[in-house]
Every structure is written in C-alpha cells, then in structure tokens.
C-alpha positions, 0 to 999 in steps of 0.5 A, spaced: 499 500 500 503 506 497 501 513 500 502 519 496 505 525 499 498 529 498 494 523 502 499 523 508 498 530 508 490 529 509 491 524 514 496 528 518 491 534 517 485 530 519 488 527 526 490 535 528 483 537 526 480 531 530 484 531 536 488 537 536 495 539 537 496 538 544 493 531 544 498 528 538 504 527 542 500 523 547 497 519 541 504 518 539 506 515 545 500 510 546 501 508 539 508 507 540 507 503 547 502 499 543 507 497 537 512 495 543 507 490 546 505 487 539 512 486 538 513 483 545 507 478 543 509 476 537 516 474 540 512 470 545 508 466 540 515 465 536 518 462 542 512 458 543 512 455 536 520 454 536 519 450 543 513 446 539 518 444 533 524 443 538 521 437 541 521 432 535 528 434 534 530 433 542 526 426 541 530 424 535 537 426 539 534 422 545 533 416 541 540 417 538 543 417 545 540 410 546 543 407 540 550 410 542 549 407 549 547 400 547 552 400 542 557 402 547 555 396 552 555 391 546 561 387 547 563 382 541 568 379 545 563 376 550 561 371 544 568 369 543 569 368 550 563 364 551 565 360 545 572 358 547 569 356 554 564 352 551 570 348 547 574 348 553 569 344 557 567 340 551 575 338 550 575 336 558 569 332 557 573 328 552 568 328 546 570 327 539 571 333 534 564 332 530 560 332 537 564 338 539 563 342 533 555 340 533 555 342 540 558 348 539 554 350 533 548 349 537 550 354 542 553 359 537 546 359 534 542 359 541 547 365 542 545 369 536 538 367 537 538 370 544 541 377 541 537 383 540 541 388 537 539 395 537 532 396 534 531 402 529 524 405 528 
C-alpha cells in the first residue's frame, strides 16, 4: 500500500483537526507503547512455536543417545569368550571333534538367537 505525499498530508491534517495539537504527543506515545507490546507478543508466540518444533528434534537426539549407549555396552568379545569356554569344557569332557563342533554350533546359534541388537524405528 503506497501513500502519496498529498494523502499523508490529509491524514496528518485530519488527526490535528480531530484531536488537536496538544493531544498528538500523547497519541504518539500510546501508539508507540502499543507497537512495543505487539512486538513483545509476537516474540512470545515465536518462542512458543520454536519450543513446539524443538521437541521432535530433542526426541530424535534422545533416541540417538540410546543407540550410542547400547552400542557402547555391546561387547563382541563376550561371544568369543563364551565360545572358547564352551570348547574348553567340551575338550575336558573328552568328546570327539564332530560332537564338539555340533555342540558348539548349537550354542553359537542359541547365542545369536538370544541377541537383540539395537532396534531402529
């Protein structure tokens, strides 16, 4: 919306006639305060919107932290240690190599079935 110089002069003249020259500074102060309050209200609305949009991001960050923690707690050497202990026990029981291999495979498969690694959504 563009106002020409003549239109602005008519508006100023109408304000002076309607309110008088004594009231103009008071009206200007009131308008300034109103504009400041509206800007403050707009900032409050912006901050509320930013809080609402920030929540999904923080949820994603929490999920990433959970996955990182699970990855740090996972120890792949634990399976190897269990396999070696199993082989050691089987050797101590004097079983044949075929029996040892079959039992080891069964135990390894059981360990693999029990593992529930990090789940992505």
